[in-house]
HTML snippet that shows the backbone in 3Dmol.js (N, CA, C, O; Angstrom):
<script src="https://3Dmol.org/build/3Dmol-min.js"></script>
<div id="view" style="width:600px;height:400px;position:relative"></div>
<script>
const pdb = `
ATOM      1  N   MET A   1     115.483 112.064 128.144  1.00  0.00           N
ATOM      2  CA  MET A   1     115.295 111.547 129.485  1.00  0.00           C
ATOM      3  C   MET A   1     114.809 112.696 130.350  1.00  0.00           C
ATOM      4  O   MET A   1     115.313 113.811 130.218  1.00  0.00           O
ATOM      5  N   PRO A   2     113.869 112.465 131.211  1.00  0.00           N
ATOM      6  CA  PRO A   2     113.386 113.542 132.077  1.00  0.00           C
ATOM      7  C   PRO A   2     114.429 113.902 133.130  1.00  0.00           C
ATOM      8  O   PRO A   2     115.439 113.220 133.308  1.00  0.00           O
ATOM      9  N   ASN A   3     114.148 114.972 133.799  1.00  0.00           N
ATOM     10  CA  ASN A   3     115.022 115.370 134.907  1.00  0.00           C
ATOM     11  C   ASN A   3     114.977 114.317 136.007  1.00  0.00           C
ATOM     12  O   ASN A   3     114.029 113.539 136.108  1.00  0.00           O
ATOM     13  N   CYS A   4     116.019 114.311 136.824  1.00  0.00           N
ATOM     14  CA  CYS A   4     116.106 113.377 137.945  1.00  0.00           C
ATOM     15  C   CYS A   4     114.941 113.644 138.907  1.00  0.00           C
ATOM     16  O   CYS A   4     114.642 114.792 139.236  1.00  0.00           O
ATOM     17  N   LEU A   5     114.302 112.582 139.343  1.00  0.00           N
ATOM     18  CA  LEU A   5     113.180 112.725 140.269  1.00  0.00           C
ATOM     19  C   LEU A   5     113.654 113.100 141.669  1.00  0.00           C
ATOM     20  O   LEU A   5     112.884 113.642 142.462  1.00  0.00           O
ATOM     21  N   ASN A   6     114.910 112.816 141.974  1.00  0.00           N
ATOM     22  CA  ASN A   6     115.450 113.077 143.303  1.00  0.00           C
ATOM     23  C   ASN A   6     115.944 114.522 143.439  1.00  0.00           C
ATOM     24  O   ASN A   6     115.573 115.225 144.379  1.00  0.00           O
ATOM     25  N   CYS A   7     116.799 114.965 142.475  1.00  0.00           N
ATOM     26  CA  CYS A   7     117.402 116.291 142.613  1.00  0.00           C
ATOM     27  C   CYS A   7     116.983 117.275 141.515  1.00  0.00           C
ATOM     28  O   CYS A   7     117.296 118.462 141.602  1.00  0.00           O
ATOM     29  N   GLY A   8     116.284 116.799 140.491  1.00  0.00           N
ATOM     30  CA  GLY A   8     115.813 117.679 139.434  1.00  0.00           C
ATOM     31  C   GLY A   8     116.851 118.010 138.364  1.00  0.00           C
ATOM     32  O   GLY A   8     116.595 118.863 137.514  1.00  0.00           O
ATOM     33  N   THR A   9     117.992 117.373 138.382  1.00  0.00           N
ATOM     34  CA  THR A   9     119.060 117.632 137.425  1.00  0.00           C
ATOM     35  C   THR A   9     118.756 116.974 136.090  1.00  0.00           C
ATOM     36  O   THR A   9     118.252 115.852 136.037  1.00  0.00           O
ATOM     37  N   TRP A  10     119.073 117.694 134.996  1.00  0.00           N
ATOM     38  CA  TRP A  10     118.915 117.128 133.660  1.00  0.00           C
ATOM     39  C   TRP A  10     119.982 116.075 133.433  1.00  0.00           C
ATOM     40  O   TRP A  10     121.127 116.243 133.853  1.00  0.00           O
ATOM     41  N   ASN A  11     119.606 114.977 132.761  1.00  0.00           N
ATOM     42  CA  ASN A  11     120.536 113.902 132.449  1.00  0.00           C
ATOM     43  C   ASN A  11     120.405 113.534 130.977  1.00  0.00           C
ATOM     44  O   ASN A  11     119.309 113.595 130.421  1.00  0.00           O
ATOM     45  N   PRO A  12     121.514 113.149 130.337  1.00  0.00           N
ATOM     46  CA  PRO A  12     121.454 112.723 128.933  1.00  0.00           C
ATOM     47  C   PRO A  12     120.618 111.456 128.770  1.00  0.00           C
ATOM     48  O   PRO A  12     120.338 110.746 129.736  1.00  0.00           O
ATOM     49  N   GLU A  13     120.228 111.195 127.527  1.00  0.00           N
ATOM     50  CA  GLU A  13     119.370 110.050 127.215  1.00  0.00           C
ATOM     51  C   GLU A  13     120.004 108.710 127.557  1.00  0.00           C
ATOM     52  O   GLU A  13     119.304 107.769 127.932  1.00  0.00           O
ATOM     53  N   ASP A  14     121.335 108.614 127.429  1.00  0.00           N
ATOM     54  CA  ASP A  14     121.991 107.318 127.586  1.00  0.00           C
ATOM     55  C   ASP A  14     122.323 106.953 129.037  1.00  0.00           C
ATOM     56  O   ASP A  14     122.925 105.905 129.272  1.00  0.00           O
ATOM     57  N   LYS A  15     121.959 107.761 129.986  1.00  0.00           N
ATOM     58  CA  LYS A  15     122.292 107.512 131.396  1.00  0.00           C
ATOM     59  C   LYS A  15     121.171 106.761 132.110  1.00  0.00           C
ATOM     60  O   LYS A  15     119.988 106.995 131.862  1.00  0.00           O
ATOM     61  N   ASN A  16     121.572 105.850 133.005  1.00  0.00           N
ATOM     62  CA  ASN A  16     120.609 105.096 133.816  1.00  0.00           C
ATOM     63  C   ASN A  16     120.517 105.635 135.236  1.00  0.00           C
ATOM     64  O   ASN A  16     119.531 105.405 135.935  1.00  0.00           O
ATOM     65  N   VAL A  17     121.571 106.365 135.661  1.00  0.00           N
ATOM     66  CA  VAL A  17     121.587 106.970 136.986  1.00  0.00           C
ATOM     67  C   VAL A  17     121.927 108.442 136.846  1.00  0.00           C
ATOM     68  O   VAL A  17     122.614 108.840 135.905  1.00  0.00           O
ATOM     69  N   CYS A  18     121.449 109.244 137.775  1.00  0.00           N
ATOM     70  CA  CYS A  18     121.700 110.691 137.761  1.00  0.00           C
ATOM     71  C   CYS A  18     123.191 110.942 137.974  1.00  0.00           C
ATOM     72  O   CYS A  18     123.807 110.332 138.849  1.00  0.00           O
ATOM     73  N   TRP A  19     123.764 111.829 137.183  1.00  0.00           N
ATOM     74  CA  TRP A  19     125.193 112.119 137.303  1.00  0.00           C
ATOM     75  C   TRP A  19     125.514 112.908 138.568  1.00  0.00           C
ATOM     76  O   TRP A  19     126.659 112.904 139.020  1.00  0.00           O
ATOM     77  N   ARG A  20     124.527 113.580 139.144  1.00  0.00           N
ATOM     78  CA  ARG A  20     124.783 114.384 140.344  1.00  0.00           C
ATOM     79  C   ARG A  20     124.556 113.597 141.639  1.00  0.00           C
ATOM     80  O   ARG A  20     125.433 113.554 142.502  1.00  0.00           O
ATOM     81  N   CYS A  21     123.383 112.976 141.773  1.00  0.00           N
ATOM     82  CA  CYS A  21     123.049 112.322 143.050  1.00  0.00           C
ATOM     83  C   CYS A  21     123.086 110.798 142.979  1.00  0.00           C
ATOM     84  O   CYS A  21     122.875 110.132 143.992  1.00  0.00           O
ATOM     85  N   GLN A  22     123.348 110.239 141.803  1.00  0.00           N
ATOM     86  CA  GLN A  22     123.445 108.796 141.594  1.00  0.00           C
ATOM     87  C   GLN A  22     122.132 108.042 141.849  1.00  0.00           C
ATOM     88  O   GLN A  22     122.140 106.833 142.078  1.00  0.00           O
ATOM     89  N   ALA A  23     121.015 108.762 141.808  1.00  0.00           N
ATOM     90  CA  ALA A  23     119.714 108.099 141.940  1.00  0.00           C
ATOM     91  C   ALA A  23     119.365 107.446 140.605  1.00  0.00           C
ATOM     92  O   ALA A  23     119.722 107.954 139.542  1.00  0.00           O
ATOM     93  N   GLU A  24     118.668 106.321 140.671  1.00  0.00           N
ATOM     94  CA  GLU A  24     118.281 105.631 139.444  1.00  0.00           C
ATOM     95  C   GLU A  24     117.217 106.450 138.718  1.00  0.00           C
ATOM     96  O   GLU A  24     116.264 106.939 139.324  1.00  0.00           O
ATOM     97  N   LEU A  25     117.401 106.586 137.406  1.00  0.00           N
ATOM     98  CA  LEU A  25     116.457 107.353 136.583  1.00  0.00           C
ATOM     99  C   LEU A  25     115.339 106.431 136.105  1.00  0.00           C
ATOM    100  O   LEU A  25     115.549 105.230 135.933  1.00  0.00           O
ATOM    101  N   PRO A  26     114.149 106.997 135.891  1.00  0.00           N
ATOM    102  CA  PRO A  26     113.045 106.163 135.391  1.00  0.00           C
ATOM    103  C   PRO A  26     113.351 105.665 133.984  1.00  0.00           C
ATOM    104  O   PRO A  26     113.933 106.380 133.167  1.00  0.00           O
ATOM    105  N   LYS A  27     112.954 104.446 133.722  1.00  0.00           N
ATOM    106  CA  LYS A  27     113.173 103.862 132.405  1.00  0.00           C
ATOM    107  C   LYS A  27     112.115 104.390 131.443  1.00  0.00           C
ATOM    108  O   LYS A  27     110.949 104.515 131.816  1.00  0.00           O
ATOM    109  N   PRO A  28     112.511 104.702 130.200  1.00  0.00           N
ATOM    110  CA  PRO A  28     111.528 105.195 129.233  1.00  0.00           C
ATOM    111  C   PRO A  28     110.519 104.101 128.889  1.00  0.00           C
ATOM    112  O   PRO A  28     110.873 102.929 128.761  1.00  0.00           O
ATOM    113  N   VAL A  29     109.271 104.503 128.743  1.00  0.00           N
ATOM    114  CA  VAL A  29     108.204 103.570 128.404  1.00  0.00           C
ATOM    115  C   VAL A  29     108.156 103.449 126.884  1.00  0.00           C
ATOM    116  O   VAL A  29     107.992 104.444 126.177  1.00  0.00           O
ATOM    117  N   VAL A  30     108.300 102.224 126.393  1.00  0.00           N
ATOM    118  CA  VAL A  30     108.267 101.969 124.961  1.00  0.00           C
ATOM    119  C   VAL A  30     106.835 101.624 124.582  1.00  0.00           C
ATOM    120  O   VAL A  30     106.250 100.679 125.111  1.00  0.00           O
ATOM    121  N   GLN A  31     106.279 102.398 123.661  1.00  0.00           N
ATOM    122  CA  GLN A  31     104.913 102.140 123.225  1.00  0.00           C
ATOM    123  C   GLN A  31     104.945 101.270 121.980  1.00  0.00           C
ATOM    124  O   GLN A  31     105.745 101.485 121.069  1.00  0.00           O
ATOM    125  N   LYS A  32     104.057 100.284 121.960  1.00  0.00           N
ATOM    126  CA  LYS A  32     103.974  99.419 120.793  1.00  0.00           C
ATOM    127  C   LYS A  32     103.320 100.181 119.653  1.00  0.00           C
ATOM    128  O   LYS A  32     102.384 100.956 119.850  1.00  0.00           O
ATOM    129  N   LYS A  33     103.839  99.940 118.455  1.00  0.00           N
ATOM    130  CA  LYS A  33     103.219 100.532 117.277  1.00  0.00           C
ATOM    131  C   LYS A  33     101.977  99.728 116.944  1.00  0.00           C
ATOM    132  O   LYS A  33     101.975  98.498 116.990  1.00  0.00           O
ATOM    133  N   ARG A  34     100.932 100.447 116.612  1.00  0.00           N
ATOM    134  CA  ARG A  34      99.710  99.765 116.212  1.00  0.00           C
ATOM    135  C   ARG A  34      99.830  99.354 114.761  1.00  0.00           C
ATOM    136  O   ARG A  34     100.195 100.149 113.895  1.00  0.00           O
ATOM    137  N   GLY A  35      99.519  98.118 114.522  1.00  0.00           N
ATOM    138  CA  GLY A  35      99.539  97.608 113.155  1.00  0.00           C
ATOM    139  C   GLY A  35      98.221  97.941 112.477  1.00  0.00           C
ATOM    140  O   GLY A  35      97.316  98.493 113.104  1.00  0.00           O
ATOM    141  N   PRO A  36      98.114  97.611 111.221  1.00  0.00           N
ATOM    142  CA  PRO A  36      96.861  97.869 110.512  1.00  0.00           C
ATOM    143  C   PRO A  36      95.730  97.014 111.089  1.00  0.00           C
ATOM    144  O   PRO A  36      95.963  95.927 111.619  1.00  0.00           O
ATOM    145  N   VAL A  37      94.518  97.521 110.976  1.00  0.00           N
ATOM    146  CA  VAL A  37      93.347  96.794 111.458  1.00  0.00           C
ATOM    147  C   VAL A  37      93.137  95.593 110.542  1.00  0.00           C
ATOM    148  O   VAL A  37      93.108  95.732 109.320  1.00  0.00           O
ATOM    149  N   ARG A  38      92.992  94.420 111.140  1.00  0.00           N
ATOM    150  CA  ARG A  38      92.816  93.197 110.355  1.00  0.00           C
ATOM    151  C   ARG A  38      91.551  92.476 110.804  1.00  0.00           C
ATOM    152  O   ARG A  38      91.233  92.408 111.991  1.00  0.00           O
ATOM    153  N   VAL A  39      90.841  91.941 109.814  1.00  0.00           N
ATOM    154  CA  VAL A  39      89.648  91.134 110.066  1.00  0.00           C
ATOM    155  C   VAL A  39      89.847  89.835 109.308  1.00  0.00           C
ATOM    156  O   VAL A  39      90.008  89.845 108.087  1.00  0.00           O
ATOM    157  N   LEU A  40      89.837  88.722 110.019  1.00  0.00           N
ATOM    158  CA  LEU A  40      90.067  87.390 109.443  1.00  0.00           C
ATOM    159  C   LEU A  40      91.367  87.351 108.636  1.00  0.00           C
ATOM    160  O   LEU A  40      91.436  86.691 107.599  1.00  0.00           O
ATOM    161  N   GLY A  41      92.386  88.049 109.108  1.00  0.00           N
ATOM    162  CA  GLY A  41      93.693  88.001 108.477  1.00  0.00           C
ATOM    163  C   GLY A  41      93.897  88.969 107.327  1.00  0.00           C
ATOM    164  O   GLY A  41      95.016  89.096 106.828  1.00  0.00           O
ATOM    165  N   LEU A  42      92.853  89.652 106.892  1.00  0.00           N
ATOM    166  CA  LEU A  42      92.981  90.603 105.786  1.00  0.00           C
ATOM    167  C   LEU A  42      92.837  92.028 106.294  1.00  0.00           C
ATOM    168  O   LEU A  42      92.098  92.296 107.242  1.00  0.00           O
ATOM    169  N   SER A  43      93.549  92.927 105.652  1.00  0.00           N
ATOM    170  CA  SER A  43      93.474  94.335 106.001  1.00  0.00           C
ATOM    171  C   SER A  43      92.065  94.860 105.743  1.00  0.00           C
ATOM    172  O   SER A  43      91.355  94.365 104.868  1.00  0.00           O
ATOM    173  N   ILE A  44      91.678  95.857 106.506  1.00  0.00           N
ATOM    174  CA  ILE A  44      90.333  96.432 106.355  1.00  0.00           C
ATOM    175  C   ILE A  44      90.138  97.012 104.960  1.00  0.00           C
ATOM    176  O   ILE A  44      89.022  97.030 104.441  1.00  0.00           O
ATOM    177  N   TRP A  45      91.240  97.493 104.347  1.00  0.00           N
ATOM    178  CA  TRP A  45      91.129  98.058 102.989  1.00  0.00           C
ATOM    179  C   TRP A  45      90.794  96.982 101.962  1.00  0.00           C
ATOM    180  O   TRP A  45      90.084  97.253 100.994  1.00  0.00           O
ATOM    181  N   ILE A  46      91.286  95.795 102.156  1.00  0.00           N
ATOM    182  CA  ILE A  46      90.956  94.685 101.248  1.00  0.00           C
ATOM    183  C   ILE A  46      89.479  94.345 101.374  1.00  0.00           C
ATOM    184  O   ILE A  46      88.800  94.137 100.368  1.00  0.00           O
ATOM    185  N   TRP A  47      88.976  94.289 102.607  1.00  0.00           N
ATOM    186  CA  TRP A  47      87.552  94.006 102.817  1.00  0.00           C
ATOM    187  C   TRP A  47      86.673  95.085 102.194  1.00  0.00           C
ATOM    188  O   TRP A  47      85.627  94.781 101.620  1.00  0.00           O
ATOM    189  N   LEU A  48      87.099  96.355 102.306  1.00  0.00           N
ATOM    190  CA  LEU A  48      86.320  97.435 101.680  1.00  0.00           C
ATOM    191  C   LEU A  48      86.321  97.301 100.160  1.00  0.00           C
ATOM    192  O   LEU A  48      85.299  97.552  99.522  1.00  0.00           O
ATOM    193  N   ALA A  49      87.438  96.915  99.575  1.00  0.00           N
ATOM    194  CA  ALA A  49      87.504  96.717  98.121  1.00  0.00           C
ATOM    195  C   ALA A  49      86.596  95.571  97.692  1.00  0.00           C
ATOM    196  O   ALA A  49      85.889  95.676  96.689  1.00  0.00           O
ATOM    197  N   ILE A  50      86.615  94.470  98.455  1.00  0.00           N
ATOM    198  CA  ILE A  50      85.738  93.330  98.137  1.00  0.00           C
ATOM    199  C   ILE A  50      84.274  93.753  98.245  1.00  0.00           C
ATOM    200  O   ILE A  50      83.467  93.423  97.376  1.00  0.00           O
ATOM    201  N   PHE A  51      83.932  94.477  99.298  1.00  0.00           N
ATOM    202  CA  PHE A  51      82.557  94.939  99.478  1.00  0.00           C
ATOM    203  C   PHE A  51      82.133  95.839  98.318  1.00  0.00           C
ATOM    204  O   PHE A  51      81.036  95.685  97.780  1.00  0.00           O
ATOM    205  N   PHE A  52      82.997  96.776  97.935  1.00  0.00           N
ATOM    206  CA  PHE A  52      82.695  97.685  96.813  1.00  0.00           C
ATOM    207  C   PHE A  52      82.499  96.890  95.527  1.00  0.00           C
ATOM    208  O   PHE A  52      81.581  97.172  94.756  1.00  0.00           O
ATOM    209  N   PHE A  53      83.358  95.895  95.291  1.00  0.00           N
ATOM    210  CA  PHE A  53      83.250  95.077  94.090  1.00  0.00           C
ATOM    211  C   PHE A  53      81.918  94.332  94.061  1.00  0.00           C
ATOM    212  O   PHE A  53      81.255  94.296  93.025  1.00  0.00           O
ATOM    213  N   VAL A  54      81.519  93.737  95.186  1.00  0.00           N
ATOM    214  CA  VAL A  54      80.254  92.998  95.250  1.00  0.00           C
ATOM    215  C   VAL A  54      79.071  93.934  95.029  1.00  0.00           C
ATOM    216  O   VAL A  54      78.143  93.593  94.297  1.00  0.00           O
ATOM    217  N   VAL A  55      79.095  95.100  95.649  1.00  0.00           N
ATOM    218  CA  VAL A  55      78.007  96.072  95.468  1.00  0.00           C
ATOM    219  C   VAL A  55      77.919  96.507  94.005  1.00  0.00           C
ATOM    220  O   VAL A  55      76.823  96.619  93.455  1.00  0.00           O
ATOM    221  N   MET A  56      79.058  96.749  93.380  1.00  0.00           N
ATOM    222  CA  MET A  56      79.046  97.164  91.969  1.00  0.00           C
ATOM    223  C   MET A  56      78.523  96.043  91.074  1.00  0.00           C
ATOM    224  O   MET A  56      77.806  96.316  90.110  1.00  0.00           O
ATOM    225  N   MET A  57      78.863  94.793  91.369  1.00  0.00           N
ATOM    226  CA  MET A  57      78.362  93.675  90.568  1.00  0.00           C
ATOM    227  C   MET A  57      76.843  93.558  90.695  1.00  0.00           C
ATOM    228  O   MET A  57      76.151  93.315  89.706  1.00  0.00           O
ATOM    229  N   ILE A  58      76.329  93.730  91.904  1.00  0.00           N
ATOM    230  CA  ILE A  58      74.879  93.669  92.103  1.00  0.00           C
ATOM    231  C   ILE A  58      74.209  94.841  91.396  1.00  0.00           C
ATOM    232  O   ILE A  58      73.167  94.667  90.764  1.00  0.00           O
ATOM    233  N   ALA A  59      74.795  96.031  91.495  1.00  0.00           N
ATOM    234  CA  ALA A  59      74.222  97.207  90.832  1.00  0.00           C
ATOM    235  C   ALA A  59      74.208  97.014  89.319  1.00  0.00           C
ATOM    236  O   ALA A  59      73.239  97.392  88.659  1.00  0.00           O
ATOM    237  N   MET A  60      75.263  96.435  88.765  1.00  0.00           N
ATOM    238  CA  MET A  60      75.303  96.210  87.310  1.00  0.00           C
ATOM    239  C   MET A  60      74.237  95.200  86.879  1.00  0.00           C
ATOM    240  O   MET A  60      73.704  95.304  85.774  1.00  0.00           O
ATOM    241  N   GLN A  61      73.926  94.246  87.719  1.00  0.00           N
ATOM    242  CA  GLN A  61      72.872  93.274  87.405  1.00  0.00           C
ATOM    243  C   GLN A  61      71.519  93.993  87.294  1.00  0.00           C
ATOM    244  O   GLN A  61      70.737  93.736  86.379  1.00  0.00           O
ATOM    245  N   PHE A  62      71.264  94.899  88.248  1.00  0.00           N
ATOM    246  CA  PHE A  62      70.001  95.633  88.224  1.00  0.00           C
ATOM    247  C   PHE A  62      69.955  96.597  87.049  1.00  0.00           C
ATOM    248  O   PHE A  62      68.901  96.749  86.430  1.00  0.00           O
ATOM    249  N   ILE A  63      71.052  97.245  86.724  1.00  0.00           N
ATOM    250  CA  ILE A  63      71.093  98.168  85.581  1.00  0.00           C
ATOM    251  C   ILE A  63      70.890  97.395  84.290  1.00  0.00           C
ATOM    252  O   ILE A  63      70.183  97.852  83.392  1.00  0.00           O
ATOM    253  N   GLY A  64      71.510  96.226  84.195  1.00  0.00           N
ATOM    254  CA  GLY A  64      71.344  95.404  82.984  1.00  0.00           C
ATOM    255  C   GLY A  64      69.921  94.943  82.801  1.00  0.00           C
ATOM    256  O   GLY A  64      69.437  94.906  81.669  1.00  0.00           O
ATOM    257  N   ARG A  65      69.243  94.598  83.844  1.00  0.00           N
ATOM    258  CA  ARG A  65      67.847  94.186  83.762  1.00  0.00           C
ATOM    259  C   ARG A  65      66.952  95.357  83.388  1.00  0.00           C
ATOM    260  O   ARG A  65      65.998  95.188  82.629  1.00  0.00           O
ATOM    261  N   ALA A  66      67.250  96.555  83.918  1.00  0.00           N
ATOM    262  CA  ALA A  66      66.420  97.722  83.637  1.00  0.00           C
ATOM    263  C   ALA A  66      66.586  98.152  82.182  1.00  0.00           C
ATOM    264  O   ALA A  66      65.608  98.557  81.552  1.00  0.00           O
ATOM    265  N   VAL A  67      67.772  98.076  81.644  1.00  0.00           N
ATOM    266  CA  VAL A  67      68.023  98.482  80.265  1.00  0.00           C
ATOM    267  C   VAL A  67      67.477  97.444  79.307  1.00  0.00           C
ATOM    268  O   VAL A  67      66.940  97.805  78.260  1.00  0.00           O
ATOM    269  N   GLY A  68      67.597  96.167  79.630  1.00  0.00           N
ATOM    270  CA  GLY A  68      67.148  95.080  78.751  1.00  0.00           C
ATOM    271  C   GLY A  68      65.637  94.907  78.759  1.00  0.00           C
ATOM    272  O   GLY A  68      65.099  94.253  77.865  1.00  0.00           O
ATOM    273  N   ALA A  69      64.945  95.460  79.719  1.00  0.00           N
ATOM    274  CA  ALA A  69      63.492  95.244  79.827  1.00  0.00           C
ATOM    275  C   ALA A  69      62.715  96.084  78.908  1.00  0.00           C
ATOM    276  O   ALA A  69      61.486  96.006  78.891  1.00  0.00           O
TER     277      ALA A  69
END
`;
const viewer = $3Dmol.createViewer("view");
viewer.addModel(pdb, "pdb");
viewer.setStyle({}, {cartoon: {color: "spectrum"}});
viewer.zoomTo();
viewer.render();
</script>
């Protein structure tokens, strides 16, 4: 908890008012945790795996045609 804005006294984390001047202490700001990036309900890593798989399948088609020709 930061120091009291009124008198500058340090206060423990569990206090809502300053122990010296009884001024109300600022409430801590709770930051939301960011979740994984999702596109159409799937994680971005799943989309990258699907993209890699499709690219590899297309590449294998071209390699197979070049070797068989």
